[in-house]
N, C-alpha and C positions, 0 to 999 in steps of 0.2 A: 504494500500500500504505500502510495507516495505521500510525503509530508506536505501538508497544506501550507506550511510556513517556511519561507525562504529568506535568506539573507539575515540581516541584523534586526529586522522588524520584529518587535515582540508580538506574540499572539494576543488575542483578547478573549476574555471569559467574563461574560456579564458586563462588558464595557470597560474592564480593568485590563491594562497591559500586563502581561506576564513575561518574565524572564524565561530563558531556555530551561534553567534549572527548575523553576516553579512549573513550567510545562511538564517536564520530565516527572516531577513529584505528584502532579495532578492528572497524569494521562488516565484515559478511560479504563485501561486494564494494566495490570503489572504482575510480574512474575519474578521471583528472587530465588537465588541459590543461597540459602542462609549459611551454609558452610563457606562458601566463597567470600560472602560478605563479612563473616566473622574473621576469616584469614586476612582480608584487607584491613580491617579495623585493628587487628592485633599487630600489624606491621608499622603502624604509625608512630611518630615521635611522641604524640600526645599519650598513647597507651604506654610506651616505654617510660616516660616521664612521670605520669600521674597514676598509672594503674587503672584508669577508667577511660572509656571512649564511648561515643554514641554516634549513630547515623540515622538521620530521618529518612525512612524508606518511602512512605506515602504521606502526601499533604493535601488533603481536601479541606474545604472551608469547615465541614463538621466532623472530620476524622483525621487523626494522625497515628501513624505507626512508626515507632523508632525501635532500632536494635541497639542494645546497651550491653557493654562488656565491663565487668568489674573483676578486679583481682581480689584474692581472699582478704577478708576484714575491711575492704573498702565499703564505705557507706554513703548512700544519698540521704542526707539528713531530713528530719521531719518537714513535711510539706503536705499540701492538699491540692487536689485538682478541682476546677470548677465544672467538671464533667465527670461521666462515668468512665472508669478505666479497667483495663484487664492487663495482667502481667503473666506472661507465659515463659517459663524457663525452657531454654533450648539446650544449654550445656550447664553442667555444674550444679550448684544448689545455693539457693538464696533464702534469706529470712526476710519476711514482710513483717515489720513491727507496727501493730495496730494499737489503737487506744486501750483495748481490752484483752488483747491475746497477741501472741507471735506465731506466725504461720510459716512453716518451712515448705519451700517449693523446690523440689528435685526436677531434673530434666524430664520434660514431657507433662509437667503439671502446670495448672493455671489457677489464678484467683481473680475475682473481680471485685471492685470497690464502687460504691455508690458515690456521687459527687460529694465533696466536702469532708471525706473521711481522711483524717491526718494519718500519715504512714512514713516509715523509713523503709529503705531497701538496703540490705547488707548481704554481701557475698560471704558465704561459708567457704566456698572453693572458687577457683577461677570460674567465672560464670558469664553466660550470655543469655539475655532474655528480651522478649519482645514486649514493649509497652505500647498499648492502644488506648487512645483517648478519643472518645465520642461524645460530641455535643449535640443536643436536639438541634435540628436544622434551624429553627426560629431563633435559637439563642446563641448560635456559634460566634466566636469572636471573629471579626473581619480581617484583622491585621496581625495574627499571630505569626 
């Protein structure tokens, strides 16, 4: 299928100009080799320096999917999302610290959280997980 957009002119979606990266993140269909993406993320200077790295795989106005890598004992400190989220462990094992409990998620396991639930994510082992954030279409943030 031919690309409808040529040259340096940004495509438009709903009257808003989109960069090539934004078009790639918001394309109508997407397929990923998660092993390959994990391999690429683990080769970066950021990963070597900080022990954590992330890549946004999908970015629609009402949906984001990010791949996140953490080394053992690395922790994403307490925060909350203004949307529903899912956390799906691809490799390793993570702990999801919630207000009333701690949940361990091994490779192949997933948890969901309602919006506004405060949580930390901590790697027990070197881990990779998918973070999915979904906003109700009427309430999604326009410029995230």
